[in-house]
N, C-alpha and C positions, 0 to 999 in steps of 0.2 A: 431789239428791233421793234418798232411800233407798227401795229397792223390795225386795220379797220374791221377785221373779221371777228365776230363774236364766236369764241371757241365752242359755245354750246349750240347755237342755232345756225352758224355759218352764214348769217345775214350780213354780208359785207356791203359797205357803201359802194365799193368798187363793183361788186357783182350787180347791185341794183342799177348802177349807171350803165353797165356794160352789156347785160344779157340781152336787152332788146336790140342792141346793135350787132349781136353776135352772129357770125356766119353771113353777114350782109342781109339778114332777113328783115330786120326792122319791125316796127309795130304792125305794119300791114300784114306781114307774113304770120305774126303771132295771132292776129285777128282771124286770118283764114284758117289756121290750125285750130283755134279755139272754136270757131263756128262749126267746123267739121266734127270736132269732138262732141259738141253738144247735141248733135243730131243722129249719130249712129255709133255703132261699136261700143256700147256701154260696157263698163267694167263690172265684173262679177266679184263681189267681196264676200269672203268667208270670214266671219268675225273670230273664228277659232284658229284656223290655219294660216290666214293671211289674205292675199289678194291674187285674183286671176287677172292677167294683163288685158284680157278682152280679145277682140279679133280685128282683122284687117290692118290698115295702116295705124289706127289708134293703138292696136295691140303692140305693134312694133315700137311705136313711140313710148308706150308704157314700159316695154322691155328695156329700152335704152334708159328711161327715167329710173328704173330700179337699179341698174348698174351704176348710174351716175350718183344716185343716193349713197350707194355702198362706198364708192371711191371717195366722195366728198367727206363722208363720215370718217373714213380711215385717215385721210391726210389732215383733217381737222385735229384728230387725236395726235398724229405724229408731230404737228407743229405745237400743239398745246403741251405735250410732254416729250420733248426732243430726246432721242436716244443718246446713250453715253458716248462722249467723244465727238459728237456732231460738230462739224466745222461751220463757220459762218456762211461759207459758200453753199454747203449742203442744206443748211436751214433756209437759205434764200431759194434754192431749187425746190425744196418741199413746200415752201410758202407759195411760190408761183404755181406749182402743180395744184395745190389746194384751191387757190383762187380760180383756176381754170375749171376744176371739177364743180365748184360751187356755182359758177356761171352756167355750166352745162345743166346742172340739176335744176336751177331756178328757171332756165329757159324752157325745159320740158314741162315743169310744173305749171308755168304760166300758159304755155301753148295748149296743154291738155285741158286745162280748166276743170270742169266738173267730171270729166272722164279720166282724170288722173287716179292712179292707184293711191292707196293710203301712204302716209309717211312710214317708212320702214325703220325698224329698230335693229341696229347691228348687234352682232355677237362677236366681240373681239377677244374672247377669253383665251383663245389659243395663241394669241400674239403677244410676244414679249416686247413691249414698246421701248424698253430700256436697252435692247440689243440692236446694234446697227445691222448685223447679219440677218436677224429675224425680220426687222422692219423692211429692209431692202428686198429680201426674198419675197415677202408678202406683197410689197409694192410691185415687184416684177410680175408676180402671179396675177395680180389685179389688172395691171396695164396690158399684159399679153392677152389675158382673157377678154378684156374690153375690146381690143382691136380685132381679135378673132370673132367676137360676138357680132360686131358691126359688119364685118366682112361676110359672116355666115348668114346674116339676116337681110342683107341689102337687096337680094333678088326678090324678096317678098314685098318690098315697098312698091306701091302702085303710083303714088304721087311723085311727079318730078321735083316738086318743091321740097317734099320730105327727103327725097333721095339726095338732093343737093346739100341740104343741111346736114344729113347724116355723114355725107362724104367729107364735109368741112370739119365736123367734130372728130371723126375717126382719124383724120390727118393730125390733129392735135394730140389725140391719144397715142398715136404711133410715135410722135416726138417724145412724149413722156416715157414710153416703153424703151426707146433707144437711150435716153438719158439715164434711166434707172439701170439698164443693162451695163452701161459704161461705168457707173458708180461701183457696181459689183465687180466687174472685170473689164478693164479698158480694152476697147476694140471689139466688144462683143455685141455691138448694136445691130448687127445683121447675122446673128448666130443661126446655125442650121436648124435649131429647134423652132425657129419662128419664120425664117425666110428660106424657101427651097432653092434648088439649083437653077430654077428659071427666074429667080428674083421676085417670086410671088410670096406674099405673106400668107400664113396659114389661116384657116377659118374653122369655126365650130358652129354646129347647129344649136338651136335653142334648147333642144333636149339634152345636149351635152353641157351647155353653159349654166343653166339654172341650178342643177344639183351642186355645182361648185360654189356658185354665189350663195345658195341657201345655207351652205355650211357656215357662212359668216353672218347669217341673218336670223334673228329671233322671229321676225315677221316673214313667213315664207311666201314665195312668189311662185305661181303656177301659170301654165300657158295651155289650157285645155283646147283652145281653138287651133293650136299649132301642133296637135298630137303629142302634147306633153302634160303630165300631171305630176304632182309631188309624190 
């Protein structure tokens, strides 16, 4: 299967063409985000331990950017080194998810501009990429965490523009989560560990999400302005 994605950088031709159109935002919305990022909520960088996401809406965007970096790196590795016994259909699914995550990552990077946290270095040493069970279990953990993270931080977003974009991205992440769940166990896309009896997806606070994400990152991420530190 031919792909435009560079397995190292994730710099897809498709991603470059698509991310400015993503979520219906277009170049104008990116300009608004970038202008805001340049004037307030600067990011605090610790060269030893990693990056602090900053404060306010920019902090939430950096929070999402960190999670999208992690997911993009994971699926890039999955596609570059497919697990044993992967089917053509499964590889297509993984490639599609990777492409989405790369678009999300590049969208936030461009939108945040100089207020973006640094490029994160993943630590996937605990993942056996040759094992279908291990890869899918990790994918499920990342996708479920991503959806819960967006849901848990949504109330902190002040800008209606940012909130709309976040809502459109989390909708895609939820589709990923449902697909991965079904690959593991058919019909489990609305399992009780994610969706409650009221039909509502679970959520997690920043303080609960970052320790999990940091377990898979060499470059640690903190959120001191949101009452969280490493």
